[in-house]
C-alpha positions in Angstrom: 0.1 0.1 0.0 1.6 3.2 -1.0 0.3 6.6 -0.3 1.7 10.2 -1.4 0.8 13.2 0.7 1.8 16.6 0.0 0.5 17.6 3.4 0.0 15.1 6.3 -3.6 14.1 6.9 -5.6 11.6 8.9 -5.0 8.7 6.1 -1.2 9.3 6.6 -1.4 9.1 10.2 -3.5 6.1 10.1 -0.9 4.5 7.8 2.0 5.1 10.3 -0.1 4.2 13.3 -1.9 1.2 11.7 0.5 -1.7 13.0 2.2 -2.2 9.9 5.9 -1.7 9.1 5.7 1.5 7.3 8.3 3.2 5.1 7.9 7.1 5.6 9.7 8.5 2.7 10.6 12.2 3.1 11.1 14.0 -0.3 10.9 17.4 -2.0 9.7 18.2 -5.6 13.3 19.6 -6.6 15.4 16.9 -5.0 17.2 14.9 -7.7 18.4 12.1 -5.5 14.8 11.8 -4.1 14.0 10.2 -7.5 16.3 7.2 -7.1 15.3 6.6 -3.5 11.6 6.6 -4.5 12.3 3.9 -7.0 14.2 2.0 -4.4 11.2 2.3 -2.1 8.7 1.5 -4.9 10.7 -1.8 -5.4 10.5 -2.7 -1.8 6.8 -1.8 -1.8 6.3 -4.1 -4.8 8.3 -7.1 -3.0 6.4 -6.9 0.3 2.9 -6.0 -1.2 0.2 -5.6 1.5 2.7 -6.5 4.4 4.0 -2.9 4.5 2.9 0.6 4.1 4.6 3.4 2.2 3.8 7.0 3.2 5.4 9.8 1.0 5.7 13.1 2.5 6.7 16.3 1.2 9.0 17.6 3.7 8.8 21.2 2.5 5.2 21.1 3.1 5.3 19.3 6.3 8.3 20.6 8.4 6.6 19.8 11.8 6.5 16.2 10.8 10.1 16.4 9.4 11.3 17.7 12.6 9.6 15.0 14.5 11.4 12.5 12.7 14.7 14.2 12.9 14.7 15.1 9.0 17.7 17.3 8.3 17.9 16.8 4.3 16.1 14.9 1.7 15.7 12.2 0.7 15.2 10.6 4.1 13.6 7.3 4.7 12.1 6.5 8.2 11.0 3.1 9.3 8.0 2.6 11.8 7.0 -0.6 13.1 3.7 -1.0 15.3 3.5 2.6 15.7 7.3 2.8 17.0 10.0 4.8 15.3 12.8 2.4 14.4 15.2 4.6 12.7 16.1 6.6 9.6 18.4 6.8 6.6 19.4 9.9 4.9 20.8 9.9 1.1 20.6 7.2 -1.4 19.6 3.6 -0.4 19.5 0.7 -2.3 16.4 -1.6 -2.6 18.4 -4.5 -1.0 19.3 -2.4 1.9 15.7 -1.1 2.4 14.5 -4.8 2.0 17.0 -6.0 4.7 15.8 -3.1 7.0 12.1 -4.1 6.5 12.9 -7.7 7.3 14.7 -6.8 10.5 12.1 -4.5 11.5 9.4 -7.0 11.1 11.4 -9.5 13.3 11.2 -6.9 16.0 7.2 -6.8 16.1 
């Protein structure tokens, strides 16, 4: 399940709080590296299907949420499992590394 949000709303909050392993991707429209990270996130979303949720957030439109997740630059991908923050990665990340991260997070819950 992939959802994109330019502003955070109740659906995004439900996805993050819904008990699934959730990748929260912080991006910005003018961010070139964000495109490769989005492709990696899409690949992992396709791999896991309905087992994970993906929430894309425009960090420039949601500075409060970005601050809550400690985002200092884009792209940043944060991982939430069972409504608990697991961690974040900033910069380019491969689908293999994201997949491994999701596997490890699922073992925690």
